[in-house]
C-alpha positions, 0 to 999 in steps of 0.5 A, a space after each residue: 861766489 857772489 855775496 850780497 851783504 845787507 843789515 838793519 843797523 845802517 850802512 855805517 854800522 861796525 858789524 857791517 864793516 867787520 862782516 864784509 871784511 870776513 866775507 871777502 875770503 869767500 867771494 865777491 861782496 857787494 853791500 846794500 844797506 839802509 841809509 839809517 838805522 832800521 831795526 824792528 822793520 821785519 820784512 817791511 817793504 817800501 811799496 808806493 813811495 820811491 826811495 833815494 839810493 846813495 852810491 858809496 862806491 861801485 860795490 857799496 850802496 846805501 838806500 833810504 829804505 828798509 832791510 828787505 828793500 835792500 835785498 830786493 834792490 840788490 837782487 834786481 837792480 845791480 845786474 848781478 846773479 848773487 849766490 848768497 845773501 848775508 845779513 848783519 852782523 846785527 848789534 843785538 841778539 835775534 833769538 826767540 821771538 826777536 825773529 818776528 820783528 828783526 830787520 836782520 831776519 826779514 832781509 833773509 826772508 826776502 832773499 828766499 822770496 827771490 830764490 837766493 840762499 841766506 844767512 843771518 848773523 847776530 850778536 850782542 857784545 864786543 863785535 871785534 872779539 866775536 868776529 874771530 869766530 865768524 869763520 868757524 860758524 860759516 865753515 859749520 854751515 858750509 861743511 854741513 850743507 845747511 844753505 837752502 832755498 827752503 829755509 835760512 839759518 840764523 847764527 847768534 854768537 854768545 856773550 863775552 869773548 869765549 866760545 865753547 862750540 857750535 850747536 844746531 839749535 831750536 828757536 826757543 821762547 822768552 817771556 818778554 814784558 813790554 810796556 810804555 812810560 809817559 814822558 810828560 816833558 816831551 809829551 811822548 811814550 817811551 818803550 821799555 822791555 823786561 827780559 824774562 829768561 825762563 826757558 829750560 830747554 838746553 838746546 834753545 838758542 836763548 840758552 846756548 848763547 848765554 852758556 857760551 855757544 854759537 847757536 845756528 837755527 834753521 828758520 822758515 820763510 813762512 808762517 804756514 806749517 804744512 804739518 799743522 795743516 795736515 794735522 788739523 785737516 785730519 783731526 777736524 775732518 776738514 
């Protein structure tokens, strides 16, 4: 299997290095990662400006672009037919509304646009401990035939060093409060966030990871919802 590995934390990130080592068991791994940290870029693309590509070795490239650029470059410019795109391991969770902003998730959305299956990996904590459970998560995905061109799966590992199991999960909600504080010394506004964990759904990703479970959540490549369209068309007589 030919695997394209990307991330949003940059080509020198520990999570990228650790995940690459684990993926070598499953196939031939090529890395295309951002040259610098690119979190929060979602599916942002470099459209009008050229970007520089740094060749680290024959299977490792760092580009001065976004995570989605890494995917599109890797899938179109290396002359390789990839079977799978893996994104991560992200330094930080990608649960609840995080998925709307995440470059890790955005890379997987871009992969589906190119008709390539994808998996996102995220965690917050000691990656060197949690990497021991990557095989468990991958085997779950592969054994249950969860790779698809219609959706991708987002895997989040729990806090701490103990895993109670794996749960196929919902994407929950979390009432984050975002605000900005003015720093008069540097004349800038500094972003802050208060996380309010008030979700009561036991099968929501945000709760599962807090309770020691690996959550595996299916995510769509589009904001469009066919069931919503059909419901509104019927209810509104459109």
